N, C-alpha and C positions, 0 to 999 in steps of 0.2 A: 503492498499500499504506499503511495506516496506521500511525501511531506505535507501538499496542500490537501489531501484526502484526511490526514490527521486533525489537521485545523478545522476544517469544517465537518468533521463527524458527529459533535455533539449536535448539529442542526438536521443533517441528513439523516441522522440513527436515533432521532429523539424518541420516535415511539416506542423503538426496540429498548433503548436505553430506559426509559420510563415504565414499560413493562416488567424487564428485569430487575430495575429497583424495587418496584412494589412486590414482586414476587420474592424478592429475597428479604424484604421487610416484613411480610405475611409468613413466609417461613419461619423465621426466628421466633414468633408469636403463636406461631398455630399450637393449639391445646392448650394455650395458657388461658386461665381464668380470667383475667384483665385484658388479656390481648395486647393491642397497641398501647392501652393505656398505662402499659409500664413503662414507656418511654417518657411519660409525665412523672409518673409515681416514683421512679429511680433518683431523678435531681432532687426530689422532694426529700427523699430518703438522706441523700446525700448531704443536703444542707442542713438536715436535723443533726446527724453524725457529726459533722464538722463545728457546728455552732456547739455543741456539747462537749466536744474533744478538745477542740482548741480555744474555744473561748470560755468555757467554763471550768473545764478541768486544767488546762495549761495555762487559761487566762493569757491568750496571746492576743496582739492587737497590731493591725497595721500600720507600719511606720506613717508618720505624717497623718495619721487619721487616729490617733488614741481615744478621742473625744468622742468618735463616732459609734463606740461600742461594741458589744460581740457580734450583733447580727449584721453589721457593715463589714466586718472581718470576713466573717462567713460568705458572705456574697462576693467579695472580692477574691477570695480562694476559690469559690466554685467556679466563678468565671476564667480563671485560668485552666481550672482540672476539666472543664468542659471542652475548651478549645483544644487542649492535650487529648481528651478522649477522642475527638474527630480523627487527629493524627494516629493514635495509637490502633484505632479499628480500621482505617484505610491502609496506611502504609504499613501497618504492622502486618498485615495478611498478604503484602504484595509479592514475597518471594515464591509462595504456594500458589499465586493466583492462577496461572495458566496450568500450572503442574495438576491442580485439582480440576481442570476443565479440560480433560484430555478429548473428550468427544467433540467438543468445540475444533479442536486443533485437527483431528485425524480423518473426521466422519462427515463435516459439513463445511460448506462456505460460510464463514463468520467472520465479522468485524471484531478481532480479538480485541483491538483497541479499546472497544465498548465495556470490557470488563472492568477496566481501570477507573470508567466514570462511574457505572455501577457500584464499584466499592466505596467511591469517595461520596456518591450522592446517599448510599444506604447509610453511611456513616454520619454524613451531615444531615439526614433526616432526625436522627436520635440527638445531634449536637445542637441543631437549630432548635429544636422543640425545648430542649434544657435552657437554651439561652433566652428563647421567648420567655419563658416561666421566670426566668431569672429577671427579664425586664420588668415583667407584669410585678413581681414581688418587690423590686426595688423602687418601682413608681410608686407603689401603694404604702410602703413601710420603709422604704430607704430613703434616698436622696431625691426621688422624686422623677416626675417626667421633663423632658426637655428637647428644644429643637434640635440640639446635637444630636440626639440618639437617632434620628433621621439617616446620620451617614454610617449607622453599625453596618448596613449590607456593603457597603464599600471597603469597610475593613476585613469584612469576611470572606467576601468573593475572592481576591487575589489567594488568599490564603487556601481555598478550594483548589483554584487553579495549580499553584504549586504543588497541592498533595497528588493529583491526578498525574503531574508530570513525574514525581517522585515514584508514585505507584507504577506507571509505565516503566521507568527505566528498571526499577528492581524487579518487576515481574517478568522482564524480559533476561535480566542475567539470573533471575534465580531459576530459569529452566537449564541452566548449565552448570550454575553454582549453587548447588543445592545448602551449602553451609551457610549460605546469606540468611537463612530463616534466622538462625542463633546471632546473626549480627545486628539484624535489623531490630530483633527484641530488646537486645543491649541498646541500640541507638534511640528506640523509643524512651527508653528510660532515664538515658542521658539527657535527653531533649526537656525532660520534667525536672530534672535536678539541676542543670545547666542553663535554666531558663527562668522566666518571672512568673512561674505557675506559683509556687509556694512561698515565694518572698519576692519583693521587687528588687530590680536591677541595682538599684541603689546601693543595698545591702552587700554586694560583691566588691572585692578590692577594685581599686579604680583600674589598676591596669587590664583587668578583665573585663571591664563593662562593655567596651567597643566590640570585644572578641563576640561576646552575647548575641550581638546583633546577626551573626552567622547562624545562629539557631532560629530554623524556620518559625518558631511560635514566639521568638521575642516581640516582634514588631506587632501581630496581629493582637497578643495579650495586652501588650502595654495601651496601644492605641484604643482597642476596647472598652479596657477600664477608664482610659481617659474619656471616652466620649459618654459612655455608660454613666459613671459614677461623679465627675468632675466639671459635668456641662460646658466641656472644651471641645472645639472641632479637631478632628486629627489633625497630625503633622502632614500637610499636603505633599510636601516636598519628599519626606521619609515614606511616606505610602505610596507614592509615585515610584520611587524606587525600587519600593518593594515590589510592586506590581509588575515594573519592567523584569526584576529579578523572577520572579513566579513565572511570565510569558517565555523568558530564555529556558528556564528549567524545564518546563514543558515541550518546548520545542526540541531540546536535547532529549528528553524522555521519548518523545514521539519518535525521533529520527532513529534512537537506539533501537526502540522496539520494532520499528518498520524493517530496519536492518537485519536485526537477528531472528525475527520470526520465521524467517525463510528455514531455517532448520528447526524449528519446534518438532515439526513431525517426524524428523530423523531421530530427534532425542528421546522423543515421550512413545 
């Protein structure tokens, strides 16, 4: 598949991607008593647990927001964890994405690049529902609603594009290098602990703060919190740079996938 085809795939194959995404979501909750409602119940449980453990037991407070109470600490922590959860669910399964769908490789003509979009969108479904719930709770009991929150989709969208690119890249490499599954699992954990998920970047030593911008989570997490909790518009220059990097990573991932997929059938 040529590179231009990879760029237009989400538009030309939107029906297929939509069907497969919903099928994956429905399969996940098949037989569950609450069904898709778990996508809302889970963030609520997470919020309750974080509030109890970090706010009541450990009595932690977010730096520069000590006077906002335990609830705001839990909300800011949850924002980072929900965005990290999208990465963990989509990128975390990338090395096995094609390997586990050998029927699409060997028996039918199928746009394999769509698998990366399905993985990212199904992860985004759960993450965005959680973030929407967070927005509602913050609006009612937290810092309130603001016009700046209209920019939240602009913060999350390039993050999803970047994840699709990473998923394409590692899905292609994972067909040939099966050890990547272990590597990616470690990278997902590193992204959480060496990013502003559990603490702000300002807590890191001065010499490391700029390097943490290489973490794909840093910009979206920081900009999301800025827009959501501080009634401040995103740093447009930083966000534009991140969007450019996301498109570049997507282009590299699509190119590598298109090049390596010619040998998938021989390996699988």
